[in-house]
ChimeraX commands (.cxc) that place a marker at each C-alpha (Angstrom):
marker #1 position 24.94,-5.28,-25.84 radius 0.5
marker #1 position 21.95,-7.63,-25.78 radius 0.5
marker #1 position 19.86,-5.47,-28.05 radius 0.5
marker #1 position 22.71,-5.21,-30.56 radius 0.5
marker #1 position 22.40,-9.01,-30.96 radius 0.5
marker #1 position 18.58,-8.85,-30.96 radius 0.5
marker #1 position 18.33,-10.53,-27.54 radius 0.5
marker #1 position 15.57,-9.42,-25.15 radius 0.5
marker #1 position 17.21,-9.47,-21.74 radius 0.5
marker #1 position 13.95,-8.66,-19.97 radius 0.5
marker #1 position 12.01,-11.62,-21.39 radius 0.5
marker #1 position 13.16,-14.21,-18.83 radius 0.5
marker #1 position 11.43,-14.26,-15.45 radius 0.5
marker #1 position 12.42,-16.42,-12.50 radius 0.5
marker #1 position 10.11,-19.43,-12.11 radius 0.5
marker #1 position 11.11,-21.50,-9.08 radius 0.5
marker #1 position 9.09,-24.46,-10.35 radius 0.5
marker #1 position 11.27,-24.62,-13.50 radius 0.5
marker #1 position 14.78,-23.37,-12.74 radius 0.5
marker #1 position 17.07,-23.05,-15.76 radius 0.5
marker #1 position 20.63,-24.23,-15.06 radius 0.5
marker #1 position 23.49,-23.88,-17.53 radius 0.5
marker #1 position 26.64,-25.96,-17.13 radius 0.5
marker #1 position 29.39,-24.31,-19.14 radius 0.5
marker #1 position 31.56,-27.09,-20.53 radius 0.5
marker #1 position 35.10,-26.67,-21.78 radius 0.5
marker #1 position 36.92,-28.90,-24.23 radius 0.5
marker #1 position 40.63,-29.44,-24.73 radius 0.5
marker #1 position 42.18,-27.15,-27.32 radius 0.5
marker #1 position 45.57,-25.55,-28.01 radius 0.5
marker #1 position 45.57,-22.46,-25.81 radius 0.5
marker #1 position 49.17,-21.47,-26.31 radius 0.5
marker #1 position 52.29,-22.78,-28.11 radius 0.5
marker #1 position 53.60,-23.86,-24.70 radius 0.5
marker #1 position 50.59,-26.20,-24.50 radius 0.5
marker #1 position 51.08,-28.34,-27.64 radius 0.5
marker #1 position 49.15,-31.29,-26.14 radius 0.5
marker #1 position 45.96,-29.18,-26.01 radius 0.5
marker #1 position 45.17,-30.01,-22.41 radius 0.5
marker #1 position 42.94,-27.44,-20.75 radius 0.5
marker #1 position 43.19,-27.61,-16.99 radius 0.5
marker #1 position 40.42,-25.10,-16.27 radius 0.5
marker #1 position 37.53,-27.53,-16.55 radius 0.5
marker #1 position 35.21,-29.07,-14.02 radius 0.5
marker #1 position 37.05,-32.30,-13.22 radius 0.5
marker #1 position 33.94,-34.44,-12.68 radius 0.5
marker #1 position 31.63,-32.72,-15.15 radius 0.5
marker #1 position 29.70,-35.80,-16.30 radius 0.5
marker #1 position 29.07,-36.98,-12.74 radius 0.5
marker #1 position 28.05,-33.47,-11.72 radius 0.5
marker #1 position 25.56,-33.16,-14.56 radius 0.5
marker #1 position 24.08,-36.59,-13.78 radius 0.5
marker #1 position 23.75,-35.75,-10.07 radius 0.5
marker #1 position 22.17,-32.38,-10.83 radius 0.5
marker #1 position 19.61,-34.04,-13.11 radius 0.5
marker #1 position 18.81,-36.76,-10.55 radius 0.5
marker #1 position 18.51,-34.41,-7.55 radius 0.5
marker #1 position 16.67,-31.65,-9.41 radius 0.5
marker #1 position 14.25,-33.27,-11.84 radius 0.5
marker #1 position 12.25,-30.03,-12.17 radius 0.5
marker #1 position 15.34,-28.07,-13.32 radius 0.5
marker #1 position 15.90,-27.47,-17.02 radius 0.5
marker #1 position 19.60,-28.39,-17.20 radius 0.5
marker #1 position 21.62,-27.53,-20.28 radius 0.5
marker #1 position 25.29,-28.09,-20.97 radius 0.5
marker #1 position 27.02,-25.94,-23.57 radius 0.5
marker #1 position 30.45,-25.22,-24.96 radius 0.5
marker #1 position 30.19,-21.49,-25.52 radius 0.5
marker #1 position 33.05,-21.37,-28.01 radius 0.5
marker #1 position 30.94,-23.50,-30.40 radius 0.5
marker #1 position 28.07,-21.00,-30.39 radius 0.5
marker #1 position 27.71,-17.67,-32.12 radius 0.5
marker #1 position 27.73,-14.60,-29.88 radius 0.5
marker #1 position 23.99,-14.19,-30.40 radius 0.5
marker #1 position 23.38,-17.81,-29.35 radius 0.5
marker #1 position 25.62,-17.39,-26.30 radius 0.5
marker #1 position 23.81,-14.25,-25.17 radius 0.5
marker #1 position 20.37,-15.76,-25.78 radius 0.5
marker #1 position 21.35,-18.83,-23.73 radius 0.5
marker #1 position 22.79,-16.86,-20.81 radius 0.5
marker #1 position 19.95,-14.33,-20.78 radius 0.5
marker #1 position 17.50,-17.20,-20.21 radius 0.5
marker #1 position 19.46,-18.90,-17.41 radius 0.5
marker #1 position 18.86,-18.75,-13.66 radius 0.5
marker #1 position 22.00,-20.59,-12.51 radius 0.5
marker #1 position 25.36,-20.90,-14.27 radius 0.5
marker #1 position 27.86,-23.52,-13.12 radius 0.5
marker #1 position 31.31,-23.11,-14.63 radius 0.5
marker #1 position 35.04,-23.14,-14.17 radius 0.5
marker #1 position 36.65,-19.73,-13.81 radius 0.5
marker #1 position 37.55,-18.16,-17.12 radius 0.5
marker #1 position 36.52,-15.69,-19.78 radius 0.5
marker #1 position 33.16,-17.38,-20.36 radius 0.5
marker #1 position 31.99,-16.12,-17.00 radius 0.5
marker #1 position 31.94,-12.55,-18.29 radius 0.5
marker #1 position 28.57,-13.61,-19.68 radius 0.5
marker #1 position 27.27,-13.35,-16.10 radius 0.5
marker #1 position 26.81,-9.66,-16.88 radius 0.5
marker #1 position 23.91,-10.62,-19.13 radius 0.5
marker #1 position 22.12,-12.98,-16.77 radius 0.5
marker #1 position 18.64,-12.03,-15.55 radius 0.5
marker #1 position 17.96,-10.42,-12.19 radius 0.5
marker #1 position 17.94,-12.87,-9.28 radius 0.5
marker #1 position 20.22,-15.33,-11.10 radius 0.5
marker #1 position 23.42,-16.79,-9.66 radius 0.5
marker #1 position 26.81,-18.18,-10.65 radius 0.5
marker #1 position 28.70,-21.10,-9.14 radius 0.5
marker #1 position 32.41,-21.28,-9.96 radius 0.5
marker #1 position 33.90,-24.69,-9.27 radius 0.5
marker #1 position 36.89,-26.96,-9.80 radius 0.5
marker #1 position 35.70,-30.24,-8.30 radius 0.5
marker #1 position 32.31,-30.79,-6.81 radius 0.5
marker #1 position 31.79,-33.88,-4.66 radius 0.5
marker #1 position 28.43,-35.44,-5.45 radius 0.5
marker link #1:1,2 radius 0.2
marker link #1:2,3 radius 0.2
marker link #1:3,4 radius 0.2
marker link #1:4,5 radius 0.2
marker link #1:5,6 radius 0.2
marker link #1:6,7 radius 0.2
marker link #1:7,8 radius 0.2
marker link #1:8,9 radius 0.2
marker link #1:9,10 radius 0.2
marker link #1:10,11 radius 0.2
marker link #1:11,12 radius 0.2
marker link #1:12,13 radius 0.2
marker link #1:13,14 radius 0.2
marker link #1:14,15 radius 0.2
marker link #1:15,16 radius 0.2
marker link #1:16,17 radius 0.2
marker link #1:17,18 radius 0.2
marker link #1:18,19 radius 0.2
marker link #1:19,20 radius 0.2
marker link #1:20,21 radius 0.2
marker link #1:21,22 radius 0.2
marker link #1:22,23 radius 0.2
marker link #1:23,24 radius 0.2
marker link #1:24,25 radius 0.2
marker link #1:25,26 radius 0.2
marker link #1:26,27 radius 0.2
marker link #1:27,28 radius 0.2
marker link #1:28,29 radius 0.2
marker link #1:29,30 radius 0.2
marker link #1:30,31 radius 0.2
marker link #1:31,32 radius 0.2
marker link #1:32,33 radius 0.2
marker link #1:33,34 radius 0.2
marker link #1:34,35 radius 0.2
marker link #1:35,36 radius 0.2
marker link #1:36,37 radius 0.2
marker link #1:37,38 radius 0.2
marker link #1:38,39 radius 0.2
marker link #1:39,40 radius 0.2
marker link #1:40,41 radius 0.2
marker link #1:41,42 radius 0.2
marker link #1:42,43 radius 0.2
marker link #1:43,44 radius 0.2
marker link #1:44,45 radius 0.2
marker link #1:45,46 radius 0.2
marker link #1:46,47 radius 0.2
marker link #1:47,48 radius 0.2
marker link #1:48,49 radius 0.2
marker link #1:49,50 radius 0.2
marker link #1:50,51 radius 0.2
marker link #1:51,52 radius 0.2
marker link #1:52,53 radius 0.2
marker link #1:53,54 radius 0.2
marker link #1:54,55 radius 0.2
marker link #1:55,56 radius 0.2
marker link #1:56,57 radius 0.2
marker link #1:57,58 radius 0.2
marker link #1:58,59 radius 0.2
marker link #1:59,60 radius 0.2
marker link #1:60,61 radius 0.2
marker link #1:61,62 radius 0.2
marker link #1:62,63 radius 0.2
marker link #1:63,64 radius 0.2
marker link #1:64,65 radius 0.2
marker link #1:65,66 radius 0.2
marker link #1:66,67 radius 0.2
marker link #1:67,68 radius 0.2
marker link #1:68,69 radius 0.2
marker link #1:69,70 radius 0.2
marker link #1:70,71 radius 0.2
marker link #1:71,72 radius 0.2
marker link #1:72,73 radius 0.2
marker link #1:73,74 radius 0.2
marker link #1:74,75 radius 0.2
marker link #1:75,76 radius 0.2
marker link #1:76,77 radius 0.2
marker link #1:77,78 radius 0.2
marker link #1:78,79 radius 0.2
marker link #1:79,80 radius 0.2
marker link #1:80,81 radius 0.2
marker link #1:81,82 radius 0.2
marker link #1:82,83 radius 0.2
marker link #1:83,84 radius 0.2
marker link #1:84,85 radius 0.2
marker link #1:85,86 radius 0.2
marker link #1:86,87 radius 0.2
marker link #1:87,88 radius 0.2
marker link #1:88,89 radius 0.2
marker link #1:89,90 radius 0.2
marker link #1:90,91 radius 0.2
marker link #1:91,92 radius 0.2
marker link #1:92,93 radius 0.2
marker link #1:93,94 radius 0.2
marker link #1:94,95 radius 0.2
marker link #1:95,96 radius 0.2
marker link #1:96,97 radius 0.2
marker link #1:97,98 radius 0.2
marker link #1:98,99 radius 0.2
marker link #1:99,100 radius 0.2
marker link #1:100,101 radius 0.2
marker link #1:101,102 radius 0.2
marker link #1:102,103 radius 0.2
marker link #1:103,104 radius 0.2
marker link #1:104,105 radius 0.2
marker link #1:105,106 radius 0.2
marker link #1:106,107 radius 0.2
marker link #1:107,108 radius 0.2
marker link #1:108,109 radius 0.2
marker link #1:109,110 radius 0.2
marker link #1:110,111 radius 0.2
marker link #1:111,112 radius 0.2
marker link #1:112,113 radius 0.2
marker link #1:113,114 radius 0.2
view
């Protein structure tokens, strides 16, 4: 899959002095006709506070936040293949965990107290 999008999945190596963390962000959008108000409930409730706390407590981390649906598939795969930690709400975007490097991890959350 990675090679079909010209993504080198073996290029990323774990470097504990510069951990790469991806926070998968979700926006409100119409998911179904029964949801005409476009409210998505599967989001991290305190996402902005979480990101700020992660940045403050882990200044050596490279922290990125992304809305995957706004990226091309190639961009999504390139991003995930270069990530050590993914923090996200449960959902289809987490299937990208298949393309994460060895020794990476996923954290699936609803609300994180910081």
